[in-house]
VEXLOVEX-532388 format. One record per atom (N, C-alpha, C): residue in one letter; x, y, z. Coordinates in steps of 0.001 Angstrom, whole numbers, padded with zeros to 6 digits, always signed. Layout:
BEGIN
AXYZ...
***
This chain:
BEGIN
M+120150+084947+078652M+119073+084846+078552M+118707+084525+076941I+117907+083611+076549I+117287+083280+075311I+115682+083210+075328R+115365+083839+074314R+113850+083775+074323R+113539+083718+072989V+112029+083475+072885V+111733+083158+071200V+111216+084697+070763I+111799+084890+069523I+111536+086095+069078I+109522+086350+068806R+109223+087430+068878R+107873+087760+068807R+107488+087935+067428E+106057+087315+066789E+106024+087772+065344E+106375+089037+065184N+106145+090154+065593N+106095+091686+065023N+107554+091967+064977E+108370+091445+065930E+110062+091593+065863E+110318+090877+064652H+110041+089494+064606H+110793+088755+063372H+110347+089554+062015E+109471+090282+061939E+108848+091194+060699E+109656+092200+060318E+110022+092906+061715E+111083+094147+061857E+112312+093857+061628L+112751+092628+061941L+114122+092089+061595L+114138+091889+059759I+113185+091170+059398I+112984+090783+057849I+113208+092154+057334Q+112691+093258+057547Q+112393+094341+056741Q+114105+095232+056842T+114807+094914+058477T+116076+095626+058510T+116626+094733+057181M+116691+093599+057489M+117579+092817+056407M+117263+093056+055122K+116100+093364+054533K+115899+093589+053140K+116537+095147+052760Q+117017+096169+053913Q+117451+097305+053545Q+119144+097051+052939S+119624+095902+053162S+120958+095502+052673S+120825+094881+051347F+119678+094389+051037F+119738+093866+049538F+120420+094375+048366D+120020+095792+048439D+120668+096411+047156D+122367+096563+047089S+122923+096647+048589S+124306+096857+048388S+124913+095435+048542Q+124673+094122+048445Q+125271+092957+048170Q+126194+092685+047318D+125795+093586+046071D+127324+093244+044848D+127827+094274+044967E+127550+095361+045709E+128330+096684+045757E+129906+096708+045970P+130605+097182+045384P+132055+096827+045973P+132411+097521+047584K+133360+096680+048239K+133764+096755+049536K+135080+097467+049767V+135180+097779+050659V+136411+098577+051237V+136617+097873+052500G+137873+097379+052758G+138310+097072+053890G+139799+096318+054159I+139907+095545+054986I+141275+094600+055348I+141084+093529+055434F+142444+092740+055029F+142419+091392+055133F+143939+090811+055473W+143911+089636+055753W+145210+088975+055675W+145192+087479+054639F+146356+087531+054446F+146503+086038+053449F+147384+084951+053959N+146618+083493+053940N+147344+082475+054511N+147847+081980+053319P+149468+081944+053085P+149629+081065+051869P+149565+079801+052071D+149872+079130+053128D+149958+077804+053432D+148373+077108+053119K+147254+077870+053125K+145909+077294+053116K+145405+077977+051478D+145872+078900+050889D+145681+079431+049736D+144375+080218+049976E+144140+080892+051097E+142845+081678+051636E+143116+083065+052069L+142042+083995+052233L+142126+085047+052784L+141338+084892+054428F+141828+085601+055324F+141441+085565+056687F+141261+086806+057081G+140861+086973+058453G+140747+088346+059348G+139996+089456+058251I+138995+089309+057443I+138280+089812+056612I+137307+090825+057090Y+137450+092079+056969Y+136595+093216+057677Y+136292+094012+056325K+134950+094040+056100K+134362+095105+055200K+133102+095423+055191T+133008+096589+054403T+131815+097123+054189T+131629+097769+052739P+130224+097833+052395P+130135+098401+051236P+130580+099949+051024V+131049+100226+049846V+131504+101526+049721V+130814+102637+050140S+129411+102316+049695S+128392+103643+049988S+128270+103677+051725K+128539+102995+052511K+128564+102857+053992K+129887+103191+054611A+130798+103352+053556A+132339+103805+054176A+132384+105201+054625D+133281+105614+055173D+133546+107214+055792D+134960+107546+054922M+134547+108668+054405M+135689+109208+053554M+136559+110028+054506N+138087+109872+054168N+139098+110333+054972N+139003+111918+054399N+140216+112434+054992N+140677+113885+054968N+141146+113923+053104Q+141936+112821+052716Q+141842+112788+051356Q+141023+112522+050309G+139759+112328+050634G+138702+111983+049859G+138499+110428+049395R+139449+109782+050174R+139513+108206+049975R+138374+107489+051090K+137929+106417+050636K+137022+105524+051357K+137788+103977+051884T+137878+104113+052911T+138157+102637+053432T+137487+102167+054815I+137627+101062+055487I+137103+100726+056580I+137963+101542+057787N+137183+101780+058933N+137626+102357+060068N+138220+101589+060910I+139080+100721+060683I+139687+099732+061494I+141184+099408+060819L+141881+099063+061962L+143474+099163+061601L+143670+097361+061852H+144570+097036+061127H+145205+095616+061104H+145735+095349+062408R+146718+096168+062987R+147177+096072+064431R+146121+095862+065278K+145053+096912+065207K+143716+096555+066486K+143281+095167+066410V+142875+094808+065032V+142345+093511+064605V+143351+092272+065281W+144272+092438+065040W+145584+091529+065495W+145642+091071+066809E+145205+092184+067590E+145684+092419+069080E+144527+091749+069710T+143168+092023+069084T+142111+091863+069719T+141908+090224+069540E+142202+089370+068158E+142158+088226+067921E+143275+087292+068994Q+144134+088048+068973Q+145064+087145+069994Q+144746+087132+071521K+144165+088290+072036K+143483+088069+073039K+142303+087265+073238K+141926+087155+072260K+140383+086209+072044K+140992+084454+072173A+142132+084503+071611A+142741+083094+071439A+143183+082613+072919N+143924+083833+073327N+144449+083344+074785N+143387+083091+075943V+142444+083710+075572V+141234+083599+076789V+140597+081902+076584L+140632+081486+075307L+140104+080006+074664L+141265+078872+074895G+142465+079478+075137G+143449+078737+075552G+144185+078166+074263K+143618+078734+073000K+144358+078296+071621K+145765+078898+071718E+146810+078036+071620E+148020+078344+071288E+148512+078217+069727N+148078+077596+068764N+148357+077517+067485N+147389+077972+066232T+147136+079216+066428T+146494+079827+065737T+146936+080752+064845V+146206+081416+063613V+146974+082301+062587V+147449+083480+063127W+146516+083716+064390W+146774+085276+065263W+148079+085071+066080Q+149269+084336+065895Q+150357+084193+066438Q+151369+085224+065963G+152208+085719+066752G+153250+086452+066470G+152953+087610+065960D+153585+088462+065029D+153470+089929+064610D+152757+090087+063559Y+151737+090784+063662Y+150558+091172+062404Y+151323+091351+061323T+152736+092059+061354T+153320+092684+060019T+153933+091344+059408E+154112+090172+060117E+155001+088855+059571E+154196+088224+058526V+152585+088330+058658V+151787+087869+057827V+151108+088445+056534P+151274+088262+055103P+150816+089161+054267P+149125+089581+054621R+149135+090781+054084R+147869+091701+054340R+147632+092435+053405G+146745+093206+053445G+146255+094456+052304G+145021+095059+052662R+144826+096174+052165R+143647+097153+052397R+143062+097922+051143I+141664+097863+051175I+140876+098364+050124I+140514+099515+050312F+140532+100599+049188F+140050+101923+049042F+139334+102218+047955Q+138562+103360+048205Q+137968+103837+047164Q+138421+105132+046763Y+139126+105822+045420Y+139729+107003+045461Y+138510+107918+045313P+138732+109156+045234P+137591+110225+044916P+136942+110117+043123S+137992+109625+042387S+137638+109135+041403S+136519+108247+041298G+136357+107227+042119G+135721+106104+042134G+136416+104881+041905D+137580+105233+041586D+138572+104162+041125D+138719+103065+042438M+138656+101597+042370M+139175+100921+043522M+140332+100545+043341V+141104+100660+044818V+142475+100260+044650V+142816+099389+045849V+143642+098499+046073V+143752+097139+046564V+145458+097732+047119L+146098+098215+048497L+146980+098421+048605L+147530+097331+049344I+148848+096651+048781I+149210+095331+049484I+151125+095358+049181G+151537+094283+049886G+152947+094036+049477G+153451+093645+048479S+154567+093805+048019S+155070+093030+046649S+155142+091540+046783W+154694+090894+047918W+154665+089388+048215W+153756+088933+047327I+152629+089827+046747I+151670+089424+046120I+152085+088480+044727D+153177+089358+044172D+153927+088674+043033D+154158+087307+043138N+154178+086542+044144N+154203+085037+044174N+152954+084270+044217Y+151717+085171+043881Y+150516+084304+043988Y+149849+085048+042961S+149718+084310+041804S+149365+085066+040608S+147739+084815+040739Y+147242+084077+041540Y+145616+083780+041667Y+145003+084684+042302L+145961+085599+043316L+145433+086269+044711L+144545+087313+044303P+145066+088244+043106P+144037+089539+042976P+142556+089073+042536K+142518+087827+041692K+140921+087400+041374K+140488+087091+042992L+141022+086368+044060L+140367+085966+044965L+140203+087131+045794I+140791+088428+045575I+140835+089530+046514I+139565+090439+045971M+139396+090250+044511M+138568+090793+043919M+137136+090290+043991I+137210+088707+044103I+135754+087916+044471I+135358+088621+045719E+136236+088565+046934E+135873+088542+048180E+135171+090202+048326F+135744+091202+047606F+135252+092254+048290F+134437+092981+046546D+134176+092187+045877D+133030+092462+044980D+133608+093571+044042L+135013+093764+043697L+135623+094671+042997L+135545+094405+041646P+135435+095758+040874P+135464+095900+039306P+136772+095237+038522E+136527+094500+037366E+137805+094272+036801E+138780+095244+036603N+138791+096546+036755N+139491+097603+036499N+140045+097971+037691T+139993+097405+038498T+140668+097630+040008T+142385+097575+039988T+142697+098298+040838T+144053+098466+040645T+144896+098104+041832F+145900+097357+041712F+146640+096878+042753F+148103+097479+042978M+148284+098191+043913M+149594+099121+044303M+150248+098517+045378V+151446+098485+045603V+152279+097739+046235V+153038+099228+047244G+152662+099005+048656G+153081+100084+049769G+153868+099461+050628Q+155049+100475+050836Q+155812+099629+051697Q+155715+099258+053146H+154590+100138+053617H+154152+099568+054878H+153387+098192+054943L+153316+097658+053615L+152761+096340+053457L+153506+095555+053015E+154522+095453+053343E+155660+094730+053021E+155856+093849+054178L+156449+092708+053979L+156637+091850+055247L+157567+092348+056484G+156928+092485+057437G+157847+093099+058364G+157790+094303+058611H+157061+094856+057907H+156687+096487+057858H+155264+096996+058574G+155311+098078+058833G+154102+098595+059558G+154074+100183+058970W+152764+100960+059135W+152780+102256+058662W+153330+103122+059351S+153809+102907+060656S+154715+104075+061544S+156014+103770+061157E+156496+102926+059711E+157919+103135+059394E+158013+103830+057994
***
C-alpha cells in the first residue's frame, strides 16, 4: 500500500532526520569489500562511532559479519535471477576489511596485506568512513584472501 504522507507526519520525519545532522562527519565503524577491477568499495555497512556497541575488549565496531552479509546478498541475487554479481563465490576470496575504534579512541582499519597493491585505497577508506588522518591500518591474517576468522 502506498499513501500520501500527512503534514504532521512529514514534520515528525524531518525532526527525526535532523537528529542525525551532528553525526554526519563523525568517524564510522563498519565493514566493506574492495573490487579491484573497478577501484571501488562495495558492501559497505557503517555506523557512527557514538552509536556503535562496545565489545568485551572495549572496542567498537558494527555488529554484523562479512559472512552473513555475503550470504544475504547471494540469496537476493538468486531470487532476482542474477548470475554474474560481485556476490558470487566465497566471501573470503574478495578483499575486505573492518573498522574499529579502540578504547583509546584511535581508529583502526583491519585489512589483509593485499592492500599493499593499492596505494590509493587507505585514502578511499578514510573518506568513506570519515576517518581521521592518524588512522592505523593493521594486517590481520583472517582478512587475507582465502582466510576467515575461524582459522
